[in-house]
N, CA, C and O atoms as a GROMACS GRO file, in nm:
protein
  516
    1MET      N    1  10.795  10.287   8.735
    1MET     CA    2  10.708  10.370   8.675
    1MET      C    3  10.769  10.533   8.703
    1MET      O    4  10.792  10.576   8.816
    2ASN      N    5  10.784  10.596   8.602
    2ASN     CA    6  10.829  10.729   8.635
    2ASN      C    7  10.709  10.821   8.674
    2ASN      O    8  10.592  10.784   8.663
    3LEU      N    9  10.748  10.950   8.723
    3LEU     CA   10  10.638  11.041   8.770
    3LEU      C   11  10.543  11.084   8.659
    3LEU      O   12  10.424  11.100   8.687
    4LYS      N   13  10.586  11.104   8.540
    4LYS     CA   14  10.498  11.147   8.442
    4LYS      C   15  10.402  11.033   8.404
    4LYS      O   16  10.285  11.061   8.382
    5LYS      N   17  10.445  10.907   8.395
    5LYS     CA   18  10.356  10.811   8.361
    5LYS      C   19  10.261  10.770   8.480
    5LYS      O   20  10.154  10.714   8.454
    6SER      N   21  10.296  10.795   8.603
    6SER     CA   22  10.204  10.793   8.716
    6SER      C   23  10.095  10.898   8.726
    6SER      O   24   9.983  10.879   8.773
    7LEU      N   25  10.142  11.015   8.674
    7LEU     CA   26  10.039  11.120   8.666
    7LEU      C   27   9.938  11.092   8.549
    7LEU      O   28   9.820  11.128   8.556
    8TYR      N   29   9.987  11.031   8.449
    8TYR     CA   30   9.905  10.988   8.339
    8TYR      C   31   9.798  10.886   8.379
    8TYR      O   32   9.683  10.888   8.337
    9VAL      N   33   9.849  10.797   8.468
    9VAL     CA   34   9.749  10.689   8.519
    9VAL      C   35   9.645  10.747   8.604
    9VAL      O   36   9.527  10.716   8.590
   10VAL      N   37   9.690  10.837   8.700
   10VAL     CA   38   9.591  10.899   8.791
   10VAL      C   39   9.490  10.979   8.700
   10VAL      O   40   9.369  10.971   8.718
   11LEU      N   41   9.548  11.056   8.603
   11LEU     CA   42   9.452  11.140   8.515
   11LEU      C   43   9.354  11.048   8.443
   11LEU      O   44   9.235  11.072   8.428
   12GLY      N   45   9.414  10.944   8.402
   12GLY     CA   46   9.324  10.845   8.319
   12GLY      C   47   9.218  10.780   8.412
   12GLY      O   48   9.104  10.758   8.371
   13LEU      N   49   9.253  10.754   8.520
   13LEU     CA   50   9.156  10.686   8.616
   13LEU      C   51   9.051  10.793   8.663
   13LEU      O   52   8.934  10.760   8.686
   14ILE      N   53   9.095  10.919   8.676
   14ILE     CA   54   9.002  11.038   8.718
   14ILE      C   55   8.894  11.049   8.602
   14ILE      O   56   8.774  11.049   8.628
   15PHE      N   57   8.938  11.056   8.488
   15PHE     CA   58   8.858  11.080   8.356
   15PHE      C   59   8.768  10.954   8.344
   15PHE      O   60   8.649  10.968   8.315
   16PHE      N   61   8.818  10.841   8.364
   16PHE     CA   62   8.747  10.718   8.356
   16PHE      C   63   8.620  10.700   8.456
   16PHE      O   64   8.512  10.650   8.425
   17ALA      N   65   8.658  10.751   8.582
   17ALA     CA   66   8.568  10.753   8.682
   17ALA      C   67   8.452  10.852   8.658
   17ALA      O   68   8.336  10.823   8.685
   18VAL      N   69   8.492  10.977   8.604
   18VAL     CA   70   8.383  11.073   8.578
   18VAL      C   71   8.307  11.038   8.462
   18VAL      O   72   8.186  11.060   8.463
   19GLY      N   73   8.370  10.978   8.350
   19GLY     CA   74   8.294  10.927   8.229
   19GLY      C   75   8.199  10.822   8.272
   19GLY      O   76   8.085  10.821   8.225
   20THR      N   77   8.244  10.724   8.365
   20THR     CA   78   8.152  10.619   8.408
   20THR      C   79   8.031  10.676   8.483
   20THR      O   80   7.919  10.631   8.462
   21ALA      N   81   8.054  10.776   8.572
   21ALA     CA   82   7.938  10.851   8.635
   21ALA      C   83   7.852  10.907   8.526
   21ALA      O   84   7.731  10.916   8.542
   22GLY      N   85   7.913  10.946   8.411
   22GLY     CA   86   7.829  11.015   8.303
   22GLY      C   87   7.718  10.911   8.246
   22GLY      O   88   7.611  10.948   8.197
   23ILE      N   89   7.758  10.779   8.260
   23ILE     CA   90   7.650  10.687   8.226
   23ILE      C   91   7.529  10.689   8.296
   23ILE      O   92   7.421  10.660   8.245
   24ILE      N   93   7.549  10.727   8.424
   24ILE     CA   94   7.423  10.732   8.516
   24ILE      C   95   7.371  10.871   8.519
   24ILE      O   96   7.250  10.892   8.509
   25ILE      N   97   7.457  10.968   8.534
   25ILE     CA   98   7.422  11.119   8.545
   25ILE      C   99   7.421  11.175   8.406
   25ILE      O  100   7.522  11.183   8.336
   26PRO      N  101   7.291  11.218   8.367
   26PRO     CA  102   7.278  11.269   8.214
   26PRO      C  103   7.357  11.401   8.195
   26PRO      O  104   7.382  11.435   8.080
   27VAL      N  105   7.393  11.469   8.287
   27VAL     CA  106   7.457  11.607   8.256
   27VAL      C  107   7.607  11.573   8.234
   27VAL      O  108   7.677  11.663   8.187
   28LEU      N  109   7.662  11.460   8.260
   28LEU     CA  110   7.808  11.431   8.229
   28LEU      C  111   7.822  11.372   8.102
   28LEU      O  112   7.768  11.264   8.079
   29PRO      N  113   7.896  11.439   8.006
   29PRO     CA  114   7.913  11.366   7.870
   29PRO      C  115   8.017  11.254   7.874
   29PRO      O  116   8.138  11.277   7.879
   30THR      N  117   7.968  11.140   7.873
   30THR     CA  118   8.049  11.024   7.874
   30THR      C  119   8.162  11.013   7.766
   30THR      O  120   8.267  10.954   7.795
   31PHE      N  121   8.144  11.064   7.652
   31PHE     CA  122   8.231  11.038   7.542
   31PHE      C  123   8.351  11.126   7.571
   31PHE      O  124   8.464  11.084   7.547
   32ILE      N  125   8.331  11.248   7.623
   32ILE     CA  126   8.444  11.343   7.621
   32ILE      C  127   8.546  11.283   7.716
   32ILE      O  128   8.664  11.264   7.683
   33PHE      N  129   8.491  11.250   7.852
   33PHE     CA  130   8.575  11.188   7.967
   33PHE      C  131   8.651  11.068   7.920
   33PHE      O  132   8.772  11.059   7.941
   34TYR      N  133   8.578  10.970   7.853
   34TYR     CA  134   8.631  10.847   7.801
   34TYR      C  135   8.752  10.872   7.703
   34TYR      O  136   8.855  10.805   7.707
   35ALA      N  137   8.728  10.975   7.614
   35ALA     CA  138   8.831  11.005   7.515
   35ALA      C  139   8.942  11.052   7.589
   35ALA      O  140   9.054  11.014   7.555
   36GLU      N  141   8.927  11.134   7.690
   36GLU     CA  142   9.047  11.187   7.772
   36GLU      C  143   9.112  11.072   7.839
   36GLU      O  144   9.235  11.067   7.840
   37ALA      N  145   9.037  10.975   7.898
   37ALA     CA  146   9.082  10.859   7.964
   37ALA      C  147   9.176  10.778   7.864
   37ALA      O  148   9.290  10.744   7.895
   38ALA      N  149   9.122  10.754   7.748
   38ALA     CA  150   9.192  10.682   7.641
   38ALA      C  151   9.324  10.743   7.620
   38ALA      O  152   9.428  10.678   7.618
   39PHE      N  153   9.315  10.872   7.607
   39PHE     CA  154   9.440  10.965   7.586
   39PHE      C  155   9.551  10.942   7.684
   39PHE      O  156   9.667  10.925   7.646
   40PHE      N  157   9.511  10.942   7.820
   40PHE     CA  158   9.607  10.935   7.927
   40PHE      C  159   9.654  10.780   7.942
   40PHE      O  160   9.770  10.748   7.968
   41PHE      N  161   9.552  10.695   7.922
   41PHE     CA  162   9.595  10.549   7.948
   41PHE      C  163   9.695  10.506   7.834
   41PHE      O  164   9.789  10.430   7.856
   42GLY      N  165   9.669  10.560   7.715
   42GLY     CA  166   9.757  10.536   7.606
   42GLY      C  167   9.897  10.594   7.624
   42GLY      O  168   9.990  10.546   7.560
   43ARG      N  169   9.916  10.687   7.702
   43ARG     CA  170  10.050  10.744   7.744
   43ARG      C  171  10.110  10.689   7.865
   43ARG      O  172  10.226  10.714   7.898
   44SER      N  173  10.026  10.612   7.936
   44SER     CA  174  10.075  10.575   8.074
   44SER      C  175  10.131  10.438   8.079
   44SER      O  176  10.242  10.416   8.128
   45SER      N  177  10.048  10.337   8.024
   45SER     CA  178  10.106  10.186   8.021
   45SER      C  179  10.031  10.116   7.910
   45SER      O  180   9.916  10.146   7.877
   46GLU      N  181  10.095  10.031   7.862
   46GLU     CA  182  10.029   9.932   7.748
   46GLU      C  183   9.920   9.851   7.796
   46GLU      O  184   9.820   9.822   7.730
   47LYS      N  185   9.946   9.811   7.932
   47LYS     CA  186   9.835   9.721   7.997
   47LYS      C  187   9.718   9.794   8.019
   47LYS      O  188   9.612   9.738   7.989
   48LEU      N  189   9.715   9.914   8.068
   48LEU     CA  190   9.597   9.997   8.113
   48LEU      C  191   9.527  10.035   7.962
   48LEU      O  192   9.406  10.025   7.940
   49ASN      N  193   9.618  10.077   7.874
   49ASN     CA  194   9.549  10.117   7.727
   49ASN      C  195   9.488   9.982   7.671
   49ASN      O  196   9.381   9.991   7.613
   50ALA      N  197   9.543   9.864   7.682
   50ALA     CA  198   9.473   9.746   7.643
   50ALA      C  199   9.358   9.714   7.704
   50ALA      O  200   9.262   9.676   7.636
   51TRP      N  201   9.349   9.724   7.827
   51TRP     CA  202   9.236   9.700   7.902
   51TRP      C  203   9.126   9.792   7.884
   51TRP      O  204   9.010   9.751   7.885
   52PHE      N  205   9.160   9.925   7.866
   52PHE     CA  206   9.063  10.024   7.856
   52PHE      C  207   8.998  10.004   7.714
   52PHE      O  208   8.876   9.992   7.701
   53THR      N  209   9.084  10.000   7.613
   53THR     CA  210   9.040   9.996   7.475
   53THR      C  211   8.956   9.859   7.443
   53THR      O  212   8.880   9.855   7.347
   54GLY      N  213   8.973   9.759   7.521
   54GLY     CA  214   8.911   9.627   7.512
   54GLY      C  215   8.796   9.610   7.586
   54GLY      O  216   8.729   9.507   7.580
   55SER      N  217   8.761   9.727   7.673
   55SER     CA  218   8.654   9.720   7.769
   55SER      C  219   8.521   9.750   7.692
   55SER      O  220   8.522   9.800   7.580
   56SER      N  221   8.412   9.718   7.755
   56SER     CA  222   8.264   9.735   7.698
   56SER      C  223   8.262   9.890   7.712
   56SER      O  224   8.217   9.955   7.617
   57PHE      N  225   8.305   9.954   7.821
   57PHE     CA  226   8.286  10.108   7.818
   57PHE      C  227   8.336  10.172   7.708
   57PHE      O  228   8.266  10.257   7.654
   58TYR      N  229   8.462  10.144   7.658
   58TYR     CA  230   8.520  10.201   7.540
   58TYR      C  231   8.457  10.172   7.415
   58TYR      O  232   8.437  10.262   7.333
   59LYS      N  233   8.422  10.045   7.392
   59LYS     CA  234   8.355   9.995   7.279
   59LYS      C  235   8.220  10.053   7.247
   59LYS      O  236   8.184  10.084   7.134
   60GLU      N  237   8.141  10.066   7.366
   60GLU     CA  238   8.017  10.123   7.351
   60GLU      C  239   8.004  10.274   7.335
   60GLU      O  240   7.908  10.324   7.275
   61ASN      N  241   8.107  10.347   7.392
   61ASN     CA  242   8.095  10.496   7.401
   61ASN      C  243   8.194  10.577   7.311
   61ASN      O  244   8.163  10.686   7.264
   62VAL      N  245   8.306  10.522   7.293
   62VAL     CA  246   8.408  10.595   7.230
   62VAL      C  247   8.443  10.538   7.074
   62VAL      O  248   8.447  10.608   6.974
   63SER      N  249   8.464  10.405   7.080
   63SER     CA  250   8.502  10.340   6.959
   63SER      C  251   8.412  10.362   6.839
   63SER      O  252   8.465  10.382   6.729
   64PRO      N  253   8.273  10.361   6.852
   64PRO     CA  254   8.207  10.396   6.729
   64PRO      C  255   8.238  10.520   6.664
   64PRO      O  256   8.244  10.526   6.541
   65ILE      N  257   8.259  10.628   6.744
   65ILE     CA  258   8.286  10.759   6.699
   65ILE      C  259   8.427  10.767   6.625
   65ILE      O  260   8.447  10.824   6.518
   66PHE      N  261   8.523  10.698   6.703
   66PHE     CA  262   8.658  10.701   6.637
   66PHE      C  263   8.670  10.625   6.515
   66PHE      O  264   8.738  10.667   6.421
   67GLU      N  265   8.600  10.506   6.510
   67GLU     CA  266   8.616  10.405   6.411
   67GLU      C  267   8.544  10.471   6.271
   67GLU      O  268   8.594  10.465   6.158
   68LYS      N  269   8.432  10.527   6.303
   68LYS     CA  270   8.337  10.570   6.196
   68LYS      C  271   8.382  10.715   6.144
   68LYS      O  272   8.349  10.759   6.034
   69LYS      N  273   8.458  10.782   6.234
   69LYS     CA  274   8.503  10.911   6.219
   69LYS      C  275   8.374  11.004   6.204
   69LYS      O  276   8.368  11.091   6.117
   70GLY      N  277   8.278  10.981   6.288
   70GLY     CA  278   8.157  11.058   6.279
   70GLY      C  279   8.060  11.001   6.391
   70GLY      O  280   8.089  10.910   6.469
   71VAL      N  281   7.944  11.067   6.384
   71VAL     CA  282   7.840  11.034   6.493
   71VAL      C  283   7.691  11.032   6.424
   71VAL      O  284   7.653  11.101   6.329
   72THR      N  285   7.620  10.940   6.495
   72THR     CA  286   7.486  10.934   6.440
   72THR      C  287   7.410  11.058   6.487
   72THR      O  288   7.454  11.137   6.570
   73GLU      N  289   7.286  11.068   6.423
   73GLU     CA  290   7.204  11.194   6.469
   73GLU      C  291   7.172  11.183   6.608
   73GLU      O  292   7.172  11.284   6.678
   74LYS      N  293   7.145  11.069   6.656
   74LYS     CA  294   7.105  11.050   6.809
   74LYS      C  295   7.221  11.088   6.897
   74LYS      O  296   7.205  11.158   6.998
   75ALA      N  297   7.335  11.044   6.858
   75ALA     CA  298   7.463  11.082   6.938
   75ALA      C  299   7.490  11.221   6.933
   75ALA      O  300   7.528  11.275   7.037
   76ARG      N  301   7.478  11.292   6.821
   76ARG     CA  302   7.496  11.427   6.810
   76ARG      C  303   7.397  11.510   6.898
   76ARG      O  304   7.434  11.604   6.967
   77ARG      N  305   7.269  11.466   6.888
   77ARG     CA  306   7.160  11.527   6.982
   77ARG      C  307   7.212  11.516   7.122
   77ARG      O  308   7.226  11.615   7.195
   78ASN      N  309   7.243  11.380   7.161
   78ASN     CA  310   7.273  11.378   7.303
   78ASN      C  311   7.390  11.462   7.350
   78ASN      O  312   7.386  11.518   7.460
   79LEU      N  313   7.502  11.472   7.265
   79LEU     CA  314   7.610  11.551   7.287
   79LEU      C  315   7.565  11.694   7.301
   79LEU      O  316   7.606  11.758   7.397
   80ILE      N  317   7.488  11.745   7.218
   80ILE     CA  318   7.440  11.899   7.226
   80ILE      C  319   7.357  11.903   7.354
   80ILE      O  320   7.372  12.002   7.426
   81ILE      N  321   7.278  11.813   7.388
   81ILE     CA  322   7.176  11.831   7.511
   81ILE      C  323   7.281  11.830   7.632
   81ILE      O  324   7.274  11.917   7.719
   82ASN      N  325   7.373  11.734   7.634
   82ASN     CA  326   7.464  11.722   7.756
   82ASN      C  327   7.540  11.846   7.775
   82ASN      O  328   7.540  11.906   7.882
   83ILE      N  329   7.605  11.886   7.668
   83ILE     CA  330   7.685  12.018   7.681
   83ILE      C  331   7.597  12.137   7.709
   83ILE      O  332   7.645  12.230   7.775
   84THR      N  333   7.481  12.143   7.668
   84THR     CA  334   7.391  12.244   7.711
   84THR      C  335   7.355  12.243   7.844
   84THR      O  336   7.352  12.350   7.905
   85LEU      N  337   7.324  12.126   7.904
   85LEU     CA  338   7.297  12.123   8.047
   85LEU      C  339   7.414  12.135   8.134
   85LEU      O  340   7.393  12.172   8.249
   86VAL      N  341   7.530  12.110   8.098
   86VAL     CA  342   7.646  12.125   8.170
   86VAL      C  343   7.675  12.294   8.177
   86VAL      O  344   7.704  12.352   8.282
   87ILE      N  345   7.664  12.356   8.055
   87ILE     CA  346   7.695  12.493   8.058
   87ILE      C  347   7.583  12.575   8.138
   87ILE      O  348   7.614  12.670   8.209
   88ALA      N  349   7.458  12.534   8.122
   88ALA     CA  350   7.349  12.588   8.185
   88ALA      C  351   7.363  12.575   8.338
   88ALA      O  352   7.319  12.665   8.409
   89LEU      N  353   7.418  12.475   8.388
   89LEU     CA  354   7.449  12.456   8.529
   89LEU      C  355   7.564  12.555   8.576
   89LEU      O  356   7.563  12.614   8.684
   90GLY      N  357   7.667  12.567   8.478
   90GLY     CA  358   7.772  12.669   8.516
   90GLY      C  359   7.721  12.801   8.504
   90GLY      O  360   7.764  12.880   8.588
   91LEU      N  361   7.640  12.844   8.421
   91LEU     CA  362   7.574  12.977   8.410
   91LEU      C  363   7.494  12.992   8.528
   91LEU      O  364   7.501  13.102   8.582
   92TYR      N  365   7.416  12.903   8.582
   92TYR     CA  366   7.345  12.924   8.701
   92TYR      C  367   7.444  12.963   8.833
   92TYR      O  368   7.425  13.058   8.909
   93PHE      N  369   7.534  12.883   8.839
   93PHE     CA  370   7.630  12.903   8.960
   93PHE      C  371   7.718  13.024   8.937
   93PHE      O  372   7.776  13.072   9.035
   94SER      N  373   7.733  13.073   8.831
   94SER     CA  374   7.812  13.196   8.804
   94SER      C  375   7.731  13.313   8.758
   94SER      O  376   7.779  13.400   8.686
   95ARG      N  377   7.617  13.314   8.797
   95ARG     CA  378   7.516  13.426   8.760
   95ARG      C  379   7.560  13.552   8.795
   95ARG      O  380   7.525  13.647   8.725
   96ARG      N  381   7.638  13.571   8.900
   96ARG     CA  382   7.683  13.703   8.941
   96ARG      C  383   7.816  13.742   8.892
   96ARG      O  384   7.868  13.850   8.923
   97ILE      N  385   7.876  13.651   8.810
   97ILE     CA  386   8.010  13.674   8.757
   97ILE      C  387   7.994  13.703   8.610
   97ILE      O  388   7.989  13.603   8.538
   98VAL      N  389   7.987  13.804   8.560
   98VAL     CA  390   7.952  13.846   8.428
   98VAL      C  391   8.057  13.793   8.330
   98VAL      O  392   8.009  13.733   8.234
   99TRP      N  393   8.173  13.801   8.335
   99TRP     CA  394   8.278  13.755   8.263
   99TRP      C  395   8.280  13.607   8.241
   99TRP      O  396   8.312  13.558   8.133
  100MET      N  397   8.245  13.539   8.345
  100MET     CA  398   8.236  13.398   8.338
  100MET      C  399   8.118  13.340   8.248
  100MET      O  400   8.127  13.236   8.183
  101LYS      N  401   8.007  13.422   8.253
  101LYS     CA  402   7.893  13.394   8.173
  101LYS      C  403   7.933  13.396   8.021
  101LYS      O  404   7.898  13.307   7.944
  102TRP      N  405   8.009  13.506   7.983
  102TRP     CA  406   8.059  13.520   7.848
  102TRP      C  407   8.151  13.418   7.819
  102TRP      O  408   8.147  13.382   7.702
  103VAL      N  409   8.237  13.356   7.894
  103VAL     CA  410   8.328  13.260   7.870
  103VAL      C  411   8.244  13.134   7.832
  103VAL      O  412   8.260  13.065   7.732
  104LEU      N  413   8.143  13.115   7.939
  104LEU     CA  414   8.080  12.976   7.924
  104LEU      C  415   7.985  12.986   7.807
  104LEU      O  416   7.966  12.882   7.744
  105LEU      N  417   7.926  13.090   7.770
  105LEU     CA  418   7.846  13.107   7.639
  105LEU      C  419   7.934  13.080   7.515
  105LEU      O  420   7.894  13.011   7.421
  106THR      N  421   8.055  13.139   7.519
  106THR     CA  422   8.138  13.124   7.414
  106THR      C  423   8.185  12.978   7.383
  106THR      O  424   8.183  12.931   7.269
  107VAL      N  425   8.227  12.910   7.496
  107VAL     CA  426   8.238  12.757   7.495
  107VAL      C  427   8.128  12.677   7.450
  107VAL      O  428   8.146  12.574   7.385
  108TRP      N  429   8.005  12.725   7.485
  108TRP     CA  430   7.883  12.654   7.447
  108TRP      C  431   7.876  12.679   7.297
  108TRP      O  432   7.876  12.576   7.229
  109ILE      N  433   7.872  12.784   7.238
  109ILE     CA  434   7.858  12.817   7.104
  109ILE      C  435   7.961  12.735   7.017
  109ILE      O  436   7.929  12.678   6.913
  110CYS      N  437   8.081  12.734   7.068
  110CYS     CA  438   8.194  12.656   7.003
  110CYS      C  439   8.160  12.507   6.987
  110CYS      O  440   8.169  12.443   6.882
  111HIS      N  441   8.119  12.459   7.108
  111HIS     CA  442   8.088  12.318   7.112
  111HIS      C  443   7.968  12.286   7.017
  111HIS      O  444   7.974  12.188   6.942
  112VAL      N  445   7.862  12.367   7.019
  112VAL     CA  446   7.745  12.328   6.936
  112VAL      C  447   7.774  12.342   6.789
  112VAL      O  448   7.721  12.264   6.710
  113LEU      N  449   7.862  12.447   6.743
  113LEU     CA  450   7.900  12.460   6.608
  113LEU      C  451   7.976  12.327   6.562
  113LEU      O  452   7.955  12.271   6.454
  114PHE      N  453   8.067  12.285   6.659
  114PHE     CA  454   8.154  12.182   6.626
  114PHE      C  455   8.072  12.060   6.607
  114PHE      O  456   8.088  11.990   6.507
  115PHE      N  457   7.978  12.029   6.705
  115PHE     CA  458   7.899  11.906   6.699
  115PHE      C  459   7.810  11.915   6.574
  115PHE      O  460   7.796  11.813   6.507
  116LEU      N  461   7.752  12.024   6.537
  116LEU     CA  462   7.664  12.046   6.406
  116LEU      C  463   7.747  12.035   6.281
  116LEU      O  464   7.706  11.967   6.187
  117PHE      N  465   7.856  12.094   6.276
  117PHE     CA  466   7.929  12.112   6.144
  117PHE      C  467   8.059  12.035   6.135
  117PHE      O  468   8.101  11.986   6.030
  118GLY      N  469   8.126  12.026   6.262
  118GLY     CA  470   8.270  11.957   6.255
  118GLY      C  471   8.266  11.808   6.258
  118GLY      O  472   8.360  11.741   6.216
  119LEU      N  473   8.151  11.754   6.311
  119LEU     CA  474   8.146  11.593   6.326
  119LEU      C  475   8.069  11.545   6.194
  119LEU      O  476   7.960  11.593   6.161
  120LYS      N  477   8.133  11.450   6.124
  120LYS     CA  478   8.067  11.382   6.016
  120LYS      C  479   7.941  11.292   6.077
  120LYS      O  480   7.941  11.224   6.180
  121ARG      N  481   7.840  11.312   5.984
  121ARG     CA  482   7.723  11.211   6.023
  121ARG      C  483   7.737  11.092   5.970
  121ARG      O  484   7.782  11.081   5.856
  122VAL      N  485   7.703  10.992   6.038
  122VAL     CA  486   7.701  10.853   5.990
  122VAL      C  487   7.562  10.783   6.010
  122VAL      O  488   7.479  10.813   6.096
  123SER      N  489   7.554  10.693   5.925
  123SER     CA  490   7.414  10.627   5.926
  123SER      C  491   7.396  10.531   6.048
  123SER      O  492   7.492  10.468   6.091
  124GLU      N  493   7.269  10.519   6.105
  124GLU     CA  494   7.251  10.437   6.223
  124GLU      C  495   7.231  10.290   6.172
  124GLU      O  496   7.244  10.197   6.253
  125GLU      N  497   7.201  10.267   6.047
  125GLU     CA  498   7.184  10.149   5.989
  125GLU      C  499   7.318  10.068   6.001
  125GLU      O  500   7.426  10.125   5.989
  126PRO      N  501   7.308   9.933   6.024
  126PRO     CA  502   7.432   9.854   6.017
  126PRO      C  503   7.484   9.846   5.873
  126PRO      O  504   7.411   9.841   5.775
  127GLU      N  505   7.612   9.846   5.870
  127GLU     CA  506   7.678   9.834   5.737
  127GLU      C  507   7.639   9.683   5.674
  127GLU      O  508   7.620   9.584   5.745
  128LYS      N  509   7.631   9.683   5.536
  128LYS     CA  510   7.605   9.561   5.471
  128LYS      C  511   7.734   9.504   5.415
  128LYS      O  512   7.815   9.581   5.364
  129VAL      N  513   7.759   9.373   5.422
  129VAL     CA  514   7.869   9.303   5.376
  129VAL      C  515   7.862   9.255   5.258
  129VAL      O  516   7.957   9.192   5.212
   0.00000   0.00000   0.00000
């Protein structure tokens, strides 16, 4: 395994660990970290990618959004709440650094606008066959 693939494995494992912690800790957005883990696992090894995309972690948190190309209203609300909590935490710890507050607020606004208008809404009802 070359250095680049090794780096991808390490980054994938880090994002996977943080995303898994996000299942338990509500301020960590699981989807974002799992999507990053999928990206890095997909570039690191076929075995890791197959394991991750076949796992219940991926199927419950990432797959519905990628397959439907959208999110339910509940998922959208959770994404907005999670990013708001994370940004609020950042604002609290950077309260004396004015430029950092502006950066964080800009990031928050961009995320909220994307979650509200950039993601397609899908029905929470199961599809009829």
